[in-house]
Backbone as XML, in Angstrom:
<?xml version="1.0"?>
<chain id="A" units="angstrom">
  <residue number="1" name="UNK">
    <atom name="N" x="-19.436" y="101.232" z="86.953"/>
    <atom name="CA" x="-18.716" y="100.120" z="86.366"/>
    <atom name="C" x="-19.654" y="99.358" z="85.433"/>
  </residue>
  <residue number="2" name="UNK">
    <atom name="N" x="-19.091" y="98.919" z="84.322"/>
    <atom name="CA" x="-19.840" y="98.150" z="83.331"/>
    <atom name="C" x="-19.144" y="96.800" z="83.156"/>
  </residue>
  <residue number="3" name="UNK">
    <atom name="N" x="-19.928" y="95.739" z="83.189"/>
    <atom name="CA" x="-19.401" y="94.393" z="82.961"/>
    <atom name="C" x="-19.917" y="93.899" z="81.620"/>
  </residue>
  <residue number="4" name="UNK">
    <atom name="N" x="-19.024" y="93.329" z="80.853"/>
    <atom name="CA" x="-19.391" y="92.735" z="79.566"/>
    <atom name="C" x="-19.039" y="91.255" z="79.611"/>
  </residue>
  <residue number="5" name="UNK">
    <atom name="N" x="-19.970" y="90.439" z="79.150"/>
    <atom name="CA" x="-19.732" y="89.011" z="78.997"/>
    <atom name="C" x="-19.841" y="88.709" z="77.507"/>
  </residue>
  <residue number="6" name="UNK">
    <atom name="N" x="-18.755" y="88.186" z="76.944"/>
    <atom name="CA" x="-18.726" y="87.851" z="75.518"/>
    <atom name="C" x="-18.467" y="86.359" z="75.377"/>
  </residue>
  <residue number="7" name="UNK">
    <atom name="N" x="-19.362" y="85.672" z="74.657"/>
    <atom name="CA" x="-19.277" y="84.225" z="74.504"/>
    <atom name="C" x="-18.956" y="83.867" z="73.053"/>
  </residue>
  <residue number="8" name="UNK">
    <atom name="N" x="-17.949" y="83.013" z="72.887"/>
    <atom name="CA" x="-17.487" y="82.587" z="71.569"/>
    <atom name="C" x="-17.522" y="81.068" z="71.467"/>
  </residue>
  <residue number="9" name="UNK">
    <atom name="N" x="-17.752" y="80.568" z="70.265"/>
    <atom name="CA" x="-17.680" y="79.140" z="69.985"/>
    <atom name="C" x="-16.544" y="78.926" z="68.996"/>
  </residue>
  <residue number="10" name="UNK">
    <atom name="N" x="-15.461" y="78.319" z="69.461"/>
    <atom name="CA" x="-14.275" y="78.112" z="68.629"/>
    <atom name="C" x="-14.394" y="76.833" z="67.820"/>
  </residue>
  <residue number="11" name="UNK">
    <atom name="N" x="-13.992" y="76.895" z="66.574"/>
    <atom name="CA" x="-13.903" y="75.693" z="65.753"/>
    <atom name="C" x="-12.464" y="75.179" z="65.750"/>
  </residue>
  <residue number="12" name="UNK">
    <atom name="N" x="-11.530" y="76.024" z="66.153"/>
    <atom name="CA" x="-10.128" y="75.640" z="66.330"/>
    <atom name="C" x="-9.698" y="76.172" z="67.698"/>
  </residue>
  <residue number="13" name="UNK">
    <atom name="N" x="-9.765" y="75.313" z="68.685"/>
    <atom name="CA" x="-9.567" y="75.718" z="70.085"/>
    <atom name="C" x="-8.171" y="76.294" z="70.321"/>
  </residue>
  <residue number="14" name="UNK">
    <atom name="N" x="-7.148" y="75.630" z="69.851"/>
    <atom name="CA" x="-5.778" y="76.089" z="70.127"/>
    <atom name="C" x="-5.483" y="77.431" z="69.468"/>
  </residue>
  <residue number="15" name="UNK">
    <atom name="N" x="-5.947" y="77.630" z="68.260"/>
    <atom name="CA" x="-5.734" y="78.912" z="67.584"/>
    <atom name="C" x="-6.523" y="80.023" z="68.275"/>
  </residue>
  <residue number="16" name="UNK">
    <atom name="N" x="-7.728" y="79.711" z="68.726"/>
    <atom name="CA" x="-8.514" y="80.716" z="69.436"/>
    <atom name="C" x="-7.791" y="81.138" z="70.717"/>
  </residue>
  <residue number="17" name="UNK">
    <atom name="N" x="-7.237" y="80.170" z="71.438"/>
    <atom name="CA" x="-6.497" y="80.482" z="72.672"/>
    <atom name="C" x="-5.323" y="81.417" z="72.390"/>
  </residue>
  <residue number="18" name="UNK">
    <atom name="N" x="-4.608" y="81.179" z="71.307"/>
    <atom name="CA" x="-3.478" y="82.046" z="70.952"/>
    <atom name="C" x="-3.944" y="83.478" z="70.715"/>
  </residue>
  <residue number="19" name="UNK">
    <atom name="N" x="-5.031" y="83.633" z="69.997"/>
    <atom name="CA" x="-5.581" y="84.970" z="69.744"/>
    <atom name="C" x="-6.040" y="85.617" z="71.046"/>
  </residue>
  <residue number="20" name="UNK">
    <atom name="N" x="-6.680" y="84.837" z="71.890"/>
    <atom name="CA" x="-7.228" y="85.351" z="73.139"/>
    <atom name="C" x="-6.136" y="85.833" z="74.086"/>
  </residue>
  <residue number="21" name="UNK">
    <atom name="N" x="-5.060" y="85.076" z="74.192"/>
    <atom name="CA" x="-3.961" y="85.460" z="75.083"/>
    <atom name="C" x="-3.426" y="86.839" z="74.702"/>
  </residue>
  <residue number="22" name="UNK">
    <atom name="N" x="-3.270" y="87.083" z="73.424"/>
    <atom name="CA" x="-2.744" y="88.374" z="72.966"/>
    <atom name="C" x="-3.683" y="89.519" z="73.287"/>
  </residue>
  <residue number="23" name="UNK">
    <atom name="N" x="-4.959" y="89.354" z="73.025"/>
    <atom name="CA" x="-5.892" y="90.456" z="73.265"/>
    <atom name="C" x="-6.066" y="90.711" z="74.755"/>
  </residue>
  <residue number="24" name="UNK">
    <atom name="N" x="-6.031" y="89.668" z="75.571"/>
    <atom name="CA" x="-6.140" y="89.851" z="77.021"/>
    <atom name="C" x="-4.939" y="90.633" z="77.535"/>
  </residue>
  <residue number="25" name="UNK">
    <atom name="N" x="-3.749" y="90.230" z="77.128"/>
    <atom name="CA" x="-2.520" y="90.907" z="77.574"/>
    <atom name="C" x="-2.565" y="92.398" z="77.250"/>
  </residue>
  <residue number="26" name="UNK">
    <atom name="N" x="-2.917" y="92.735" z="76.028"/>
    <atom name="CA" x="-2.908" y="94.133" z="75.614"/>
    <atom name="C" x="-4.069" y="94.931" z="76.205"/>
  </residue>
  <residue number="27" name="UNK">
    <atom name="N" x="-5.210" y="94.303" z="76.357"/>
    <atom name="CA" x="-6.376" y="95.005" z="76.899"/>
    <atom name="C" x="-6.181" y="95.362" z="78.363"/>
  </residue>
  <residue number="28" name="UNK">
    <atom name="N" x="-5.531" y="94.516" z="79.106"/>
    <atom name="CA" x="-5.309" y="94.793" z="80.534"/>
    <atom name="C" x="-4.483" y="96.056" z="80.752"/>
  </residue>
  <residue number="29" name="UNK">
    <atom name="N" x="-3.775" y="96.496" z="79.740"/>
    <atom name="CA" x="-2.961" y="97.708" z="79.833"/>
    <atom name="C" x="-3.772" y="98.975" z="79.548"/>
  </residue>
  <residue number="30" name="UNK">
    <atom name="N" x="-4.993" y="98.818" z="79.060"/>
    <atom name="CA" x="-5.790" y="99.970" z="78.648"/>
    <atom name="C" x="-6.302" y="100.772" z="79.841"/>
  </residue>
  <residue number="31" name="UNK">
    <atom name="N" x="-6.287" y="102.080" z="79.658"/>
    <atom name="CA" x="-6.876" y="102.971" z="80.657"/>
    <atom name="C" x="-8.381" y="102.707" z="80.689"/>
  </residue>
  <residue number="32" name="UNK">
    <atom name="N" x="-8.929" y="102.559" z="81.862"/>
    <atom name="CA" x="-10.364" y="102.323" z="81.985"/>
    <atom name="C" x="-10.743" y="100.859" z="82.059"/>
  </residue>
  <residue number="33" name="UNK">
    <atom name="N" x="-9.775" y="99.955" z="81.829"/>
    <atom name="CA" x="-10.061" y="98.527" z="81.985"/>
    <atom name="C" x="-9.780" y="98.124" z="83.421"/>
  </residue>
  <residue number="34" name="UNK">
    <atom name="N" x="-10.791" y="97.578" z="84.073"/>
    <atom name="CA" x="-10.657" y="97.160" z="85.468"/>
    <atom name="C" x="-10.325" y="95.678" z="85.582"/>
  </residue>
  <residue number="35" name="UNK">
    <atom name="N" x="-10.807" y="94.891" z="84.634"/>
    <atom name="CA" x="-10.552" y="93.454" z="84.632"/>
    <atom name="C" x="-10.911" y="92.909" z="83.249"/>
  </residue>
  <residue number="36" name="UNK">
    <atom name="N" x="-10.136" y="91.923" z="82.796"/>
    <atom name="CA" x="-10.381" y="91.334" z="81.483"/>
    <atom name="C" x="-9.868" y="89.904" z="81.531"/>
  </residue>
  <residue number="37" name="UNK">
    <atom name="N" x="-10.776" y="88.957" z="81.677"/>
    <atom name="CA" x="-10.393" y="87.563" z="81.850"/>
    <atom name="C" x="-11.127" y="86.682" z="80.858"/>
  </residue>
  <residue number="38" name="UNK">
    <atom name="N" x="-10.482" y="85.585" z="80.515"/>
    <atom name="CA" x="-11.107" y="84.622" z="79.610"/>
    <atom name="C" x="-11.204" y="83.277" z="80.305"/>
  </residue>
  <residue number="39" name="UNK">
    <atom name="N" x="-12.318" y="82.589" z="80.043"/>
    <atom name="CA" x="-12.586" y="81.286" z="80.635"/>
    <atom name="C" x="-12.960" y="80.311" z="79.532"/>
  </residue>
  <residue number="40" name="UNK">
    <atom name="N" x="-12.638" y="79.039" z="79.767"/>
    <atom name="CA" x="-13.025" y="77.966" z="78.850"/>
    <atom name="C" x="-14.011" y="77.066" z="79.578"/>
  </residue>
  <residue number="41" name="UNK">
    <atom name="N" x="-15.123" y="76.776" z="78.939"/>
    <atom name="CA" x="-16.144" y="75.919" z="79.520"/>
    <atom name="C" x="-15.560" y="74.529" z="79.779"/>
  </residue>
  <residue number="42" name="UNK">
    <atom name="N" x="-15.780" y="74.003" z="80.954"/>
    <atom name="CA" x="-15.222" y="72.696" z="81.314"/>
    <atom name="C" x="-15.946" y="71.536" z="80.637"/>
  </residue>
  <residue number="43" name="UNK">
    <atom name="N" x="-17.213" y="71.723" z="80.301"/>
    <atom name="CA" x="-17.978" y="70.647" z="79.676"/>
    <atom name="C" x="-18.018" y="70.766" z="78.158"/>
  </residue>
  <residue number="44" name="UNK">
    <atom name="N" x="-17.904" y="71.989" z="77.661"/>
    <atom name="CA" x="-17.915" y="72.236" z="76.220"/>
    <atom name="C" x="-16.636" y="73.018" z="75.896"/>
  </residue>
  <residue number="45" name="UNK">
    <atom name="N" x="-15.523" y="72.324" z="75.658"/>
    <atom name="CA" x="-14.219" y="72.982" z="75.511"/>
    <atom name="C" x="-14.126" y="74.016" z="74.383"/>
  </residue>
  <residue number="46" name="UNK">
    <atom name="N" x="-15.038" y="73.976" z="73.434"/>
    <atom name="CA" x="-15.003" y="74.951" z="72.347"/>
    <atom name="C" x="-15.660" y="76.277" z="72.733"/>
  </residue>
  <residue number="47" name="UNK">
    <atom name="N" x="-16.275" y="76.328" z="73.915"/>
    <atom name="CA" x="-16.948" y="77.548" z="74.364"/>
    <atom name="C" x="-16.010" y="78.360" z="75.258"/>
  </residue>
  <residue number="48" name="UNK">
    <atom name="N" x="-15.821" y="79.616" z="74.881"/>
    <atom name="CA" x="-14.968" y="80.539" z="75.628"/>
    <atom name="C" x="-15.791" y="81.759" z="76.044"/>
  </residue>
  <residue number="49" name="UNK">
    <atom name="N" x="-15.525" y="82.223" z="77.244"/>
    <atom name="CA" x="-16.258" y="83.371" z="77.771"/>
    <atom name="C" x="-15.262" y="84.405" z="78.302"/>
  </residue>
  <residue number="50" name="UNK">
    <atom name="N" x="-15.377" y="85.616" z="77.787"/>
    <atom name="CA" x="-14.629" y="86.746" z="78.313"/>
    <atom name="C" x="-15.517" y="87.441" z="79.338"/>
  </residue>
  <residue number="51" name="UNK">
    <atom name="N" x="-14.956" y="87.762" z="80.491"/>
    <atom name="CA" x="-15.654" y="88.581" z="81.478"/>
    <atom name="C" x="-14.802" y="89.833" z="81.656"/>
  </residue>
  <residue number="52" name="UNK">
    <atom name="N" x="-15.397" y="90.967" z="81.288"/>
    <atom name="CA" x="-14.676" y="92.232" z="81.246"/>
    <atom name="C" x="-15.338" y="93.229" z="82.198"/>
  </residue>
  <residue number="53" name="UNK">
    <atom name="N" x="-14.524" y="94.035" z="82.847"/>
    <atom name="CA" x="-15.053" y="95.115" z="83.678"/>
    <atom name="C" x="-14.400" y="96.419" z="83.234"/>
  </residue>
  <residue number="54" name="UNK">
    <atom name="N" x="-15.247" y="97.404" z="83.006"/>
    <atom name="CA" x="-14.812" y="98.683" z="82.469"/>
    <atom name="C" x="-15.278" y="99.822" z="83.366"/>
  </residue>
  <residue number="55" name="UNK">
    <atom name="N" x="-14.497" y="100.880" z="83.382"/>
    <atom name="CA" x="-14.812" y="102.055" z="84.179"/>
    <atom name="C" x="-16.060" y="102.756" z="83.659"/>
  </residue>
  <residue number="56" name="UNK">
    <atom name="N" x="-16.161" y="102.896" z="82.318"/>
    <atom name="CA" x="-17.280" y="103.631" z="81.728"/>
    <atom name="C" x="-17.400" y="103.308" z="80.234"/>
  </residue>
  <residue number="57" name="UNK">
    <atom name="N" x="-18.407" y="103.918" z="79.600"/>
    <atom name="CA" x="-18.641" y="103.690" z="78.168"/>
    <atom name="C" x="-17.493" y="104.201" z="77.302"/>
  </residue>
  <residue number="58" name="UNK">
    <atom name="N" x="-16.850" y="105.288" z="77.715"/>
    <atom name="CA" x="-15.729" y="105.829" z="76.949"/>
    <atom name="C" x="-14.603" y="104.810" z="76.860"/>
  </residue>
  <residue number="59" name="UNK">
    <atom name="N" x="-14.304" y="104.144" z="77.965"/>
    <atom name="CA" x="-13.254" y="103.116" z="77.972"/>
    <atom name="C" x="-13.607" y="101.972" z="77.026"/>
  </residue>
  <residue number="60" name="UNK">
    <atom name="N" x="-14.872" y="101.578" z="77.003"/>
    <atom name="CA" x="-15.311" y="100.498" z="76.111"/>
    <atom name="C" x="-15.182" y="100.930" z="74.654"/>
  </residue>
  <residue number="61" name="UNK">
    <atom name="N" x="-15.595" y="102.139" z="74.350"/>
    <atom name="CA" x="-15.501" y="102.645" z="72.977"/>
    <atom name="C" x="-14.051" y="102.699" z="72.507"/>
  </residue>
  <residue number="62" name="UNK">
    <atom name="N" x="-13.152" y="103.147" z="73.390"/>
    <atom name="CA" x="-11.735" y="103.200" z="73.026"/>
    <atom name="C" x="-11.188" y="101.792" z="72.803"/>
  </residue>
  <residue number="63" name="UNK">
    <atom name="N" x="-11.592" y="100.863" z="73.648"/>
    <atom name="CA" x="-11.166" y="99.468" z="73.483"/>
    <atom name="C" x="-11.653" y="98.908" z="72.147"/>
  </residue>
  <residue number="64" name="UNK">
    <atom name="N" x="-12.902" y="99.159" z="71.829"/>
    <atom name="CA" x="-13.479" y="98.624" z="70.592"/>
    <atom name="C" x="-12.792" y="99.159" z="69.335"/>
  </residue>
  <residue number="65" name="UNK">
    <atom name="N" x="-12.085" y="100.276" z="69.446"/>
    <atom name="CA" x="-11.367" y="100.857" z="68.312"/>
    <atom name="C" x="-9.855" y="100.616" z="68.382"/>
  </residue>
  <residue number="66" name="UNK">
    <atom name="N" x="-9.401" y="99.932" z="69.426"/>
    <atom name="CA" x="-7.956" y="99.704" z="69.590"/>
    <atom name="C" x="-7.439" y="98.729" z="68.530"/>
  </residue>
  <residue number="67" name="UNK">
    <atom name="N" x="-6.171" y="98.905" z="68.165"/>
    <atom name="CA" x="-5.563" y="98.055" z="67.134"/>
    <atom name="C" x="-5.574" y="96.583" z="67.539"/>
  </residue>
  <residue number="68" name="UNK">
    <atom name="N" x="-5.231" y="96.309" z="68.786"/>
    <atom name="CA" x="-5.152" y="94.907" z="69.202"/>
    <atom name="C" x="-6.522" y="94.234" z="69.231"/>
  </residue>
  <residue number="69" name="UNK">
    <atom name="N" x="-7.574" y="94.982" z="69.575"/>
    <atom name="CA" x="-8.911" y="94.389" z="69.581"/>
    <atom name="C" x="-9.415" y="94.167" z="68.153"/>
  </residue>
  <residue number="70" name="UNK">
    <atom name="N" x="-9.195" y="95.121" z="67.285"/>
    <atom name="CA" x="-9.604" y="94.956" z="65.887"/>
    <atom name="C" x="-8.843" y="93.797" z="65.231"/>
  </residue>
  <residue number="71" name="UNK">
    <atom name="N" x="-7.564" y="93.637" z="65.571"/>
    <atom name="CA" x="-6.780" y="92.502" z="65.059"/>
    <atom name="C" x="-7.353" y="91.191" z="65.590"/>
  </residue>
  <residue number="72" name="UNK">
    <atom name="N" x="-7.708" y="91.164" z="66.863"/>
    <atom name="CA" x="-8.319" y="89.969" z="67.455"/>
    <atom name="C" x="-9.584" y="89.581" z="66.687"/>
  </residue>
  <residue number="73" name="UNK">
    <atom name="N" x="-10.455" y="90.548" z="66.440"/>
    <atom name="CA" x="-11.699" y="90.260" z="65.715"/>
    <atom name="C" x="-11.417" y="89.696" z="64.329"/>
  </residue>
  <residue number="74" name="UNK">
    <atom name="N" x="-10.418" y="90.237" z="63.666"/>
    <atom name="CA" x="-10.044" y="89.748" z="62.335"/>
    <atom name="C" x="-9.465" y="88.332" z="62.422"/>
  </residue>
  <residue number="75" name="UNK">
    <atom name="N" x="-8.578" y="88.117" z="63.394"/>
    <atom name="CA" x="-7.903" y="86.827" z="63.530"/>
    <atom name="C" x="-8.853" y="85.688" z="63.892"/>
  </residue>
  <residue number="76" name="UNK">
    <atom name="N" x="-9.890" y="85.968" z="64.672"/>
    <atom name="CA" x="-10.769" y="84.879" z="65.109"/>
    <atom name="C" x="-11.829" y="84.509" z="64.078"/>
  </residue>
  <residue number="77" name="UNK">
    <atom name="N" x="-11.960" y="85.277" z="63.021"/>
    <atom name="CA" x="-12.953" y="84.951" z="61.996"/>
    <atom name="C" x="-12.789" y="83.524" z="61.482"/>
  </residue>
  <residue number="78" name="UNK">
    <atom name="N" x="-11.556" y="83.106" z="61.300"/>
    <atom name="CA" x="-11.288" y="81.772" z="60.733"/>
    <atom name="C" x="-11.345" y="80.660" z="61.778"/>
  </residue>
  <residue number="79" name="UNK">
    <atom name="N" x="-11.379" y="81.004" z="63.065"/>
    <atom name="CA" x="-11.302" y="79.967" z="64.095"/>
    <atom name="C" x="-12.535" y="79.920" z="65.003"/>
  </residue>
  <residue number="80" name="UNK">
    <atom name="N" x="-13.582" y="80.675" z="64.645"/>
    <atom name="CA" x="-14.851" y="80.617" z="65.384"/>
    <atom name="C" x="-15.982" y="80.413" z="64.390"/>
  </residue>
  <residue number="81" name="UNK">
    <atom name="N" x="-17.146" y="80.090" z="64.919"/>
    <atom name="CA" x="-18.298" y="79.915" z="64.034"/>
    <atom name="C" x="-18.925" y="81.248" z="63.660"/>
  </residue>
  <residue number="82" name="UNK">
    <atom name="N" x="-18.378" y="82.357" z="64.190"/>
    <atom name="CA" x="-18.848" y="83.686" z="63.824"/>
    <atom name="C" x="-19.900" y="84.258" z="64.746"/>
  </residue>
  <residue number="83" name="UNK">
    <atom name="N" x="-20.608" y="83.408" z="65.464"/>
    <atom name="CA" x="-21.635" y="83.898" z="66.371"/>
    <atom name="C" x="-21.009" y="84.294" z="67.703"/>
  </residue>
  <residue number="84" name="UNK">
    <atom name="N" x="-21.245" y="85.526" z="68.128"/>
    <atom name="CA" x="-20.756" y="86.014" z="69.406"/>
    <atom name="C" x="-21.953" y="86.529" z="70.188"/>
  </residue>
  <residue number="85" name="UNK">
    <atom name="N" x="-22.071" y="86.093" z="71.419"/>
    <atom name="CA" x="-23.150" y="86.577" z="72.280"/>
    <atom name="C" x="-22.551" y="87.583" z="73.249"/>
  </residue>
  <residue number="86" name="UNK">
    <atom name="N" x="-23.068" y="88.802" z="73.233"/>
    <atom name="CA" x="-22.578" y="89.878" z="74.089"/>
    <atom name="C" x="-23.673" y="90.263" z="75.072"/>
  </residue>
  <residue number="87" name="UNK">
    <atom name="N" x="-23.314" y="90.324" z="76.342"/>
    <atom name="CA" x="-24.220" y="90.783" z="77.388"/>
    <atom name="C" x="-23.524" y="91.918" z="78.132"/>
  </residue>
  <residue number="88" name="UNK">
    <atom name="N" x="-24.202" y="93.050" z="78.276"/>
    <atom name="CA" x="-23.661" y="94.180" z="79.030"/>
    <atom name="C" x="-24.466" y="94.343" z="80.305"/>
  </residue>
  <residue number="89" name="UNK">
    <atom name="N" x="-23.745" y="94.498" z="81.420"/>
    <atom name="CA" x="-24.382" y="94.574" z="82.731"/>
    <atom name="C" x="-23.907" y="95.801" z="83.494"/>
  </residue>
  <residue number="90" name="UNK">
    <atom name="N" x="-24.786" y="96.366" z="84.287"/>
    <atom name="CA" x="-24.426" y="97.429" z="85.222"/>
    <atom name="C" x="-24.594" y="96.892" z="86.622"/>
  </residue>
  <residue number="91" name="UNK">
    <atom name="N" x="-23.606" y="97.154" z="87.464"/>
    <atom name="CA" x="-23.649" y="96.692" z="88.833"/>
    <atom name="C" x="-24.640" y="97.538" z="89.627"/>
  </residue>
  <residue number="92" name="UNK">
    <atom name="N" x="-25.432" y="96.855" z="90.440"/>
    <atom name="CA" x="-26.386" y="97.546" z="91.304"/>
    <atom name="C" x="-25.690" y="97.807" z="92.638"/>
  </residue>
  <residue number="93" name="UNK">
    <atom name="N" x="-25.591" y="99.068" z="93.022"/>
    <atom name="CA" x="-24.926" y="99.376" z="94.295"/>
    <atom name="C" x="-25.635" y="98.723" z="95.471"/>
  </residue>
  <residue number="94" name="UNK">
    <atom name="N" x="-24.840" y="98.160" z="96.366"/>
    <atom name="CA" x="-25.397" y="97.505" z="97.526"/>
    <atom name="C" x="-24.315" y="97.377" z="98.593"/>
  </residue>
  <residue number="95" name="UNK">
    <atom name="N" x="-24.699" y="97.377" z="99.812"/>
    <atom name="CA" x="-23.726" y="97.178" z="100.889"/>
    <atom name="C" x="-23.263" y="95.725" z="100.926"/>
  </residue>
  <residue number="96" name="UNK">
    <atom name="N" x="-23.973" y="94.838" z="100.237"/>
    <atom name="CA" x="-23.640" y="93.414" z="100.253"/>
    <atom name="C" x="-22.743" y="92.997" z="99.099"/>
  </residue>
  <residue number="97" name="UNK">
    <atom name="N" x="-22.513" y="93.873" z="98.116"/>
    <atom name="CA" x="-21.696" y="93.531" z="96.943"/>
    <atom name="C" x="-20.334" y="94.167" z="97.008"/>
  </residue>
</chain>
């Protein structure tokens, strides 16, 4: 399993939320997507964080080329500052996790 954390800074919060709702809805239907959630920072309302869980790299590659994801990237250009921080994580197997 691969976890991706993507952080965005919105300059238009309501428009960003509209774009985010659409991409979340469509991404959750993708084969290989285990979880895809968006969060808004409680102290800095313009900061949004996606936490995604994927089965493998193939699923991520297919997502990155999907029509709805490419549309999302295009749509948010006007409503974010353009800087996106991406962190990719691999889960460490453990009896405690």
